[in-house]
C-alpha positions in Angstrom: 19.3 21.1 -15.7 18.5 20.5 -11.7 15.6 18.1 -10.5 13.7 21.0 -9.2 13.8 22.7 -12.7 12.6 19.4 -14.4 9.5 19.4 -12.3 8.4 23.2 -13.0 8.6 22.0 -16.7 7.3 18.5 -16.4 4.2 20.9 -14.5 4.2 23.2 -17.0 3.6 20.5 -19.7 0.5 19.3 -18.4 -0.8 22.7 -17.0 0.4 25.1 -19.4 -0.7 28.7 -18.7 -0.5 28.2 -15.1 0.3 31.0 -12.8 2.8 31.4 -10.6 1.1 31.0 -7.1 -0.7 27.6 -8.6 2.4 26.3 -9.5 4.2 26.7 -6.4 1.3 25.1 -4.5 1.2 22.0 -6.8 5.1 21.5 -6.4 4.7 22.4 -2.6 7.4 25.0 -2.9 7.6 28.6 -1.6 6.5 31.5 -4.2 10.0 32.8 -3.8 11.7 29.3 -4.7 9.4 28.6 -7.3 10.2 32.3 -8.9 14.0 31.8 -9.1 13.4 28.6 -10.8 11.2 30.6 -13.4 14.0 33.4 -13.5 16.7 30.6 -14.6 14.3 29.0 -17.1 13.2 32.2 -18.2 16.9 33.4 -19.1 17.7 29.4 -21.0 14.9 30.7 -22.9 12.7 27.5 -22.0 9.6 29.3 -20.2 8.0 32.9 -21.0 6.0 34.8 -18.5 2.9 36.3 -20.1 0.7 38.7 -19.0 -2.8 37.5 -17.1 -5.5 39.1 -19.0 -7.9 38.6 -16.1 -6.0 39.8 -13.3 -2.9 42.7 -13.9 -0.8 41.6 -11.3 -0.7 38.0 -12.4 1.6 36.5 -15.2 0.9 32.6 -16.7 3.7 30.6 -17.6 4.0 29.2 -21.1 6.8 26.9 -22.3 8.9 27.9 -25.2 9.4 25.8 -28.9 13.3 25.9 -27.6 12.4 23.6 -24.3 10.1 21.2 -26.7 13.1 18.9 -27.6 14.4 19.2 -24.2 11.1 17.7 -23.0 11.1 14.6 -25.4 14.8 13.6 -24.0 13.1 14.4 -20.4 10.2 11.7 -21.3 13.0 9.3 -22.4 14.9 9.5 -19.4 12.2 9.3 -16.9 11.1 6.3 -18.4 14.4 4.8 -18.0 14.8 5.7 -14.5 11.0 4.3 -13.9 12.0 1.1 -15.6 15.4 0.7 -13.8 13.6 1.6 -9.9 10.5 -0.6 -10.8 12.8 -3.7 -12.2 11.5 -7.2 -11.0 8.5 -5.4 -9.9 5.2 -7.1 -11.2 2.3 -5.0 -12.7 0.2 -5.3 -9.3 3.1 -4.5 -7.0 3.7 -1.4 -9.0 -0.1 -0.6 -9.1 -0.3 -1.1 -5.2 2.7 1.0 -4.4 1.3 3.6 -6.7 -1.7 3.8 -5.0 -0.3 3.8 -1.3 2.5 6.6 -2.3 -0.6 8.7 -3.4 -2.7 8.1 -0.3 0.7 8.8 1.6 1.1 12.0 -0.1 -2.6 13.5 0.1 -2.0 12.6 3.9 0.9 14.4 4.2 -0.3 17.5 2.0 -0.3 20.4 4.2 1.3 18.9 7.2 4.5 19.7 8.3 7.1 18.0 10.8 5.7 19.9 13.7 2.4 18.1 13.2 3.8 14.7 13.1 5.3 15.2 16.4 2.5 16.8 17.7 0.4 13.8 17.1 2.4 10.5 17.2 -0.6 8.6 18.1 -2.0 8.7 14.7 1.1 6.8 13.3 1.9 4.2 16.7 4.0 2.0 13.7 6.6 5.1 13.4 8.9 6.3 16.4 8.6 10.2 16.2 10.9 11.4 18.2 9.7 13.9 21.1 12.4 16.4 20.6 14.9 16.9 17.5 17.9 18.3 18.2 
């Protein structure tokens, strides 16, 4: 199971019944890339594409019963990884970091590298190369 596939499953766990376009948008991947991930997950029997009753062209994504035990394992692994990553950090430090990372993600949503290079004055503490080779 790849990290990208884990992300899709985790997103669907919290947003089951989403359509592919909204999942691709939420995970910040191209729709064709998500479609390939869904193809693989569907072949494994973990995800089912269900016709959307409101839009005959769209498909809703649902988790299957086969994937439920894997999701439990994913939660344990994720908790262990987070515990290791945050070892030595206090609760207040962890909370502050989560807020800052959330703000950073929000600031960067929809901005590509080209935007950063075009607007370097907005981040004076960060040196952005003028030309990428």
